C-alpha positions as CSV (number, residue, x, y, z in Angstrom):
1,M,97.8,70.0,66.9
2,K,96.6,72.4,64.1
3,R,93.3,74.0,64.8
4,D,90.5,73.2,62.3
5,T,89.2,76.7,61.5
6,K,86.2,75.2,59.7
7,R,84.9,73.9,63.0
8,D,85.9,77.0,65.0
9,L,83.5,79.9,65.5
10,A,86.4,82.4,65.7
11,G,87.8,81.1,62.5
12,L,84.5,81.2,60.7
13,G,83.6,84.7,62.0
14,E,80.2,86.3,62.6
15,F,79.1,86.6,59.0
16,G,80.4,83.1,58.0
17,F,78.4,81.7,60.9
18,I,75.3,83.6,59.8
19,A,75.7,82.3,56.2
20,R,76.2,78.7,57.4
21,M,73.2,78.8,59.8
22,A,70.9,80.6,57.3
23,R,70.9,78.3,54.3
24,P,68.2,75.8,55.3
25,F,65.9,78.6,56.6
26,L,66.2,80.7,53.4
27,Q,65.3,77.7,51.3
28,S,62.0,77.3,53.1
29,L,60.8,81.0,53.0
30,P,57.3,81.6,51.5
31,A,56.9,83.9,48.5
32,G,57.1,87.6,49.3
33,V,59.3,87.2,52.3
34,E,62.9,88.5,52.5
35,G,64.7,86.8,55.4
36,I,68.2,86.6,56.8
37,G,70.8,88.7,55.1
38,D,69.4,92.3,55.1
39,D,69.0,94.9,57.8
40,C,65.4,93.9,58.4
41,A,63.2,91.0,57.5
42,V,60.5,92.0,54.9
43,L,57.1,90.5,55.4
44,P,53.8,90.7,53.5
45,W,51.2,93.0,55.1
46,T,48.8,94.9,52.9
47,K,48.6,95.5,49.2
48,R,50.4,98.9,49.6
49,E,52.8,98.2,52.4
50,R,55.3,95.6,53.8
51,L,56.3,95.0,57.4
52,L,59.9,95.5,58.4
53,V,61.2,93.6,61.4
54,T,64.7,94.0,63.0
55,T,66.3,93.0,66.3
56,D,69.5,93.8,68.0
57,M,71.2,92.8,71.3
58,L,73.5,94.9,73.6
59,I,75.5,93.0,76.2
60,E,77.4,94.7,79.1
61,D,81.2,94.7,78.7
62,R,80.8,93.6,75.0
63,H,78.8,96.5,73.5
64,F,79.0,99.0,76.4
65,I,80.7,99.6,79.7
66,R,78.2,100.6,82.3
67,K,80.6,102.9,84.1
68,R,81.4,104.7,80.9
69,I,77.9,105.5,79.6
70,S,75.0,107.1,81.4
71,P,71.7,105.1,81.7
72,V,70.0,107.9,79.6
73,D,72.5,107.5,76.8
74,L,72.3,103.7,76.9
75,G,68.5,103.7,76.7
76,Y,68.7,106.1,73.8
77,K,71.3,104.1,71.9
78,S,69.6,100.8,72.5
79,L,66.6,102.0,70.4
80,V,68.5,104.1,67.9
81,V,70.6,101.2,66.6
82,N,67.4,99.4,65.6
83,L,65.8,102.5,64.1
84,S,68.8,102.8,61.9
85,D,68.0,99.3,60.4
86,I,64.5,100.5,59.5
87,A,66.1,103.6,57.9
88,A,68.4,101.4,55.8
89,M,65.4,99.7,54.3
90,G,63.7,103.0,53.4
91,G,61.0,102.5,56.0
92,R,59.2,104.1,58.9
93,P,59.4,102.6,62.4
94,R,56.1,102.1,64.2
95,W,56.4,99.7,67.2
96,A,59.1,98.3,69.5
97,L,59.5,95.6,72.0
98,L,62.2,95.6,74.7
99,S,63.6,92.7,76.7
100,I,66.1,93.4,79.4
101,G,68.1,91.2,81.8
102,I,68.8,93.2,85.0
103,P,71.5,92.1,87.4
104,A,71.3,92.5,91.2
105,G,72.3,95.9,92.4
106,I,70.8,98.0,89.6
107,E,68.9,100.9,91.3
108,L,65.6,102.2,90.2
109,D,67.1,105.6,89.4
110,W,69.3,103.9,86.9
111,L,66.3,102.2,85.3
112,D,64.4,105.5,85.3
113,G,67.3,107.1,83.4
114,F,67.4,104.2,80.9
115,F,63.7,104.6,80.0
116,K,64.1,108.4,79.8
117,G,66.8,107.9,77.1
118,W,64.5,105.4,75.3
119,R,61.7,108.0,75.3
120,D,64.1,110.6,74.0
121,A,64.9,108.3,71.0
122,A,61.3,107.2,70.4
123,K,59.6,110.6,70.4
124,P,61.0,112.1,67.1
125,S,60.1,109.0,65.1
126,G,56.8,108.3,66.9
127,V,57.7,104.7,67.6
128,C,55.7,103.1,70.4
129,L,56.9,100.6,73.0
130,V,54.2,97.9,73.0
131,G,55.8,95.0,75.0
132,G,58.8,92.9,75.8
133,D,60.2,90.9,78.7
134,T,62.2,91.4,81.9
135,T,64.3,88.9,83.8
136,K,67.1,88.8,86.4
137,S,70.5,88.5,84.9
138,P,73.2,86.4,86.6
139,G,75.9,88.6,85.1
140,G,75.7,92.0,83.4
141,I,72.9,93.9,81.7
142,V,71.5,92.3,78.6
143,I,69.3,94.4,76.3
144,N,67.3,93.0,73.3
145,V,65.2,95.3,71.2
146,V,62.8,94.4,68.3
147,V,61.5,97.2,66.1
148,I,58.7,96.8,63.6
149,G,58.2,99.3,60.8
150,T,56.5,99.6,57.4
151,V,57.6,100.4,53.9
152,R,55.8,101.1,50.7
153,A,55.6,97.9,48.7
154,G,58.4,97.9,46.0
155,R,60.4,100.6,47.8
156,E,62.2,98.4,50.3
157,K,66.0,98.6,49.7
158,L,67.9,95.4,49.8
159,R,71.6,94.6,50.0
160,S,71.3,92.4,46.9
161,A,70.5,95.2,44.4
162,A,74.0,96.6,43.7
163,R,75.3,96.4,40.1
164,P,78.8,97.0,38.5
165,G,79.2,100.7,37.7
166,D,77.1,101.9,40.6
167,V,78.4,104.8,42.7
168,I,79.1,103.9,46.4
169,V,77.6,106.6,48.6
170,V,77.3,107.5,52.3
171,T,74.9,109.9,53.9
172,G,77.2,111.1,56.8
173,R,80.6,111.3,58.3
174,L,82.6,108.3,59.1
175,G,85.0,107.4,62.0
176,D,83.7,109.8,64.7
177,S,82.1,107.0,66.7
178,R,85.1,104.7,66.6
179,A,87.4,107.5,67.7
180,G,85.0,108.4,70.5
181,L,85.1,104.8,71.7
182,C,88.9,104.8,71.7
183,I,89.0,108.0,73.7
184,L,86.4,106.6,76.1
185,L,88.4,103.5,76.7
186,G,91.5,105.5,77.3
187,G,89.7,107.5,80.0
188,D,91.5,110.8,79.2
189,V,89.2,113.4,77.6
190,R,91.4,116.3,76.7
191,D,89.2,118.9,74.9
192,R,85.9,119.7,73.3
193,D,86.7,117.8,70.1
194,E,87.2,114.6,72.1
195,A,84.1,115.2,74.1
196,R,82.2,115.7,70.9
197,L,83.5,112.4,69.4
198,I,82.4,110.6,72.6
199,R,79.0,112.2,72.3
200,V,78.7,110.9,68.7
201,H,79.5,107.4,70.0
202,H,76.9,107.6,72.8
203,R,74.2,109.4,70.9
204,P,74.1,108.4,67.2
205,S,71.5,109.9,64.9
206,P,69.5,107.4,62.8
207,H,69.0,108.7,59.3
208,L,65.3,107.9,59.2
209,E,64.2,110.8,57.0
210,E,67.1,110.3,54.7
211,G,66.4,106.6,54.3
212,K,62.7,107.1,53.6
213,W,63.5,109.9,51.1
214,L,66.2,107.8,49.3
215,G,63.8,104.8,49.3
216,S,61.5,106.7,46.9
217,Y,64.2,106.9,44.2
218,P,64.6,103.9,41.8
219,S,68.2,105.0,41.1
220,V,69.1,104.0,44.7
221,R,69.8,100.3,44.4
222,A,71.4,98.6,47.4
223,M,71.2,100.2,50.9
224,M,72.2,99.4,54.5
225,D,73.3,101.2,57.6
226,V,77.0,101.6,58.7
227,S,77.1,99.7,61.9
228,D,80.2,97.6,61.7
229,G,82.3,99.9,59.5
230,I,82.6,100.5,55.7
231,D,85.2,97.7,55.5
232,S,82.7,95.2,56.9
233,D,79.4,96.6,55.7
234,L,80.4,97.1,52.1
235,R,81.4,93.4,52.1
236,R,77.8,92.5,53.0
237,I,76.6,94.3,49.9
238,M,79.2,92.6,47.8
239,E,78.3,89.2,49.1
240,R,74.6,89.7,48.6
241,S,74.9,91.3,45.2
242,N,77.8,89.1,43.8
243,V,80.0,92.2,43.0
244,G,83.3,93.7,43.9
245,A,84.0,97.3,45.0
246,G,86.7,100.0,44.8
247,V,86.9,102.7,47.5
248,D,88.7,106.0,47.1
249,L,89.9,106.7,50.6
250,E,90.5,110.4,50.1
251,K,86.8,110.8,49.5
252,L,85.7,109.4,52.9
253,P,83.8,112.2,54.7
254,L,85.8,113.1,57.9
255,S,84.8,115.6,60.5
256,P,87.2,118.4,61.4
257,A,87.1,117.2,65.0
258,L,88.2,113.7,63.9
259,V,91.1,115.1,61.8
260,R,92.3,117.4,64.7
261,V,92.1,114.6,67.3
262,A,93.9,112.1,65.0
263,R,96.7,114.6,64.5
264,R,97.2,115.2,68.2
265,R,96.8,111.5,69.2
266,C,98.8,110.2,66.2
267,F,96.4,107.8,64.6
268,D,95.2,107.4,61.0
269,P,91.8,109.1,60.6
270,I,91.2,107.5,57.2
271,E,91.7,104.0,58.6
272,T,89.5,104.8,61.5
273,A,86.8,106.0,59.1
274,A,87.0,102.9,56.9
275,A,87.4,100.2,59.6
276,G,85.5,101.8,62.5
277,G,81.8,101.2,63.2
278,E,78.6,102.5,64.8
279,D,78.4,105.6,62.5
280,Y,74.8,104.7,61.7
281,C,74.7,106.8,58.5
282,L,73.5,105.0,55.4
283,L,75.7,103.2,52.8
284,L,74.1,102.9,49.4
285,T,74.8,102.3,45.7
286,V,73.4,104.6,43.0
287,A,72.9,103.8,39.3
288,P,75.5,105.2,37.0
289,G,74.8,108.7,35.7
290,K,72.2,109.4,38.4
291,F,74.4,110.4,41.3
292,D,74.8,114.2,40.5
293,S,71.1,114.8,40.3
294,L,70.4,112.7,43.4
295,S,73.1,114.5,45.4
296,A,71.8,117.9,44.4
297,A,68.2,117.0,45.4
298,F,69.5,115.5,48.6
299,S,71.4,118.7,49.4
300,R,68.3,120.8,48.8
301,R,66.3,118.5,51.1
302,F,68.8,117.9,53.9
303,G,71.3,120.8,53.7
304,R,74.3,118.7,53.1
305,P,75.6,116.7,50.1
306,L,75.9,113.0,49.7
307,A,79.5,111.6,49.6
308,A,80.5,109.4,46.7
309,I,83.3,107.2,48.0
310,G,83.9,104.6,45.3
311,T,82.4,102.4,42.6
312,I,80.9,98.9,42.5
313,R,83.0,96.6,40.3
314,R,83.0,93.0,39.0
315,K,83.0,90.3,41.7
316,S,86.4,89.0,40.6
317,E,88.0,92.3,41.7
318,G,87.0,91.9,45.4
319,L,87.2,94.9,47.7
320,R,90.1,97.3,46.8
321,Y,91.1,100.5,48.4
322,F,92.9,103.4,46.6
323,L,94.5,106.6,47.9
324,A,95.1,109.2,45.2
325,G,94.6,106.4,42.6
326,R,97.2,104.0,44.1
327,P,96.2,100.7,45.7
328,V,96.6,100.5,49.5
329,R,96.1,97.8,52.2
330,F,94.8,98.1,55.7
331,K,95.9,96.3,58.8
332,S,92.5,96.9,60.5
333,R,89.2,95.2,59.4
334,G,85.6,96.0,60.1
335,F,84.0,94.7,63.3
336,D,83.2,91.0,63.7
337,H,81.8,89.7,67.0
338,F,83.6,86.3,66.8
339,K,86.9,87.2,65.1
C-alpha cells in the first residue's frame, strides 16, 4: 500500500508541520504581536521596547551524545542556542528559564559541571536565570530553555522583510560545526584542526553584539540565525518573504581548518557549509546598493568583513545554487527533525 505522505509527519517534515499547526493560532493574534514563524515571538511591552521570547529543546541522543560532550560544554551550548535567537532579532537577552529532565544515575558532579557551563554562557551577556522546572526523566536527559529579551520598538528584524534584489549576507564562517560533529561521531580526532572543529561544534559563539548593531540599520531587512544550515534557513526567509534566492557557492566563507580537514578526509567543504547546521552566525538580507557601506562599517566595528553569498530573487525562481556562475545541485539538504 502506498504511504500517504500528507498524513505522515516524516513526509510533511518539521517546517511543514509547523506551518500546518500554526495557521489557526496566527489568525487569532492580537495587534502588535509577532508569533510563530520567526526566531522569537515579539510581544508589546513599553512604548520604546518590545519583548522577545524564544525557546529551544535539547534531547539526549537526538541533539547530543552524553559520552561525547562534557557537562560544562552542554550547559554552555544549551543557553547559547537560545541567545542566538535573540541576536537574530536584533535584541538583547535579559532573563532565562531552564527546565531539565534528569534520568537516574546522573551524578551531582555532572550537574555542577552543567551549571558551570551555563554560567560561562550567561556572564558575557548578563542574562539571569530566574526559574524553570526539574523532573525525573525515564529515558535520557531533556533540556528546555526559554530566553526573554528586549529590542527597541521598530528595530526587530523579521524573516518576512526580504525583497528581490537584496544581498544575502552571513556574519561568520559556515560548516565548521557540521564538520566537527562528523569527526566527533567518527571518534577519531587526528590533529589540532579537527579538535578545533569539534570545539566550534560544542562551544558556538552567539553573535549578540553583531545582531544588535545590525538591528540599528534600516538597510538590514530580513535576519535570522544559522541553526539548521543555509540550505534550510534561507528557505525560511524565502517562505516568509515570498521570494526566491540565488547562492554563489564559491562565496561561502570557509575556515582554513575546514578546508584542510575536508581535503584529508575527502569530503566537500562547500556542501558541508551549505547544508550543515549549528553555525549560529547570522543570515540577513541587505537592501541593494547598501552592502558595501554596511560591510565597511561592520569591519571597522568587529574586525572582520561581512560575507555576501548571493541575491534574493523572484519567488518563481526558487532556491538556486551557482558555482562560478554555473547552476549546481546538492544531494544534501539542511537539517529537518522529522525528515
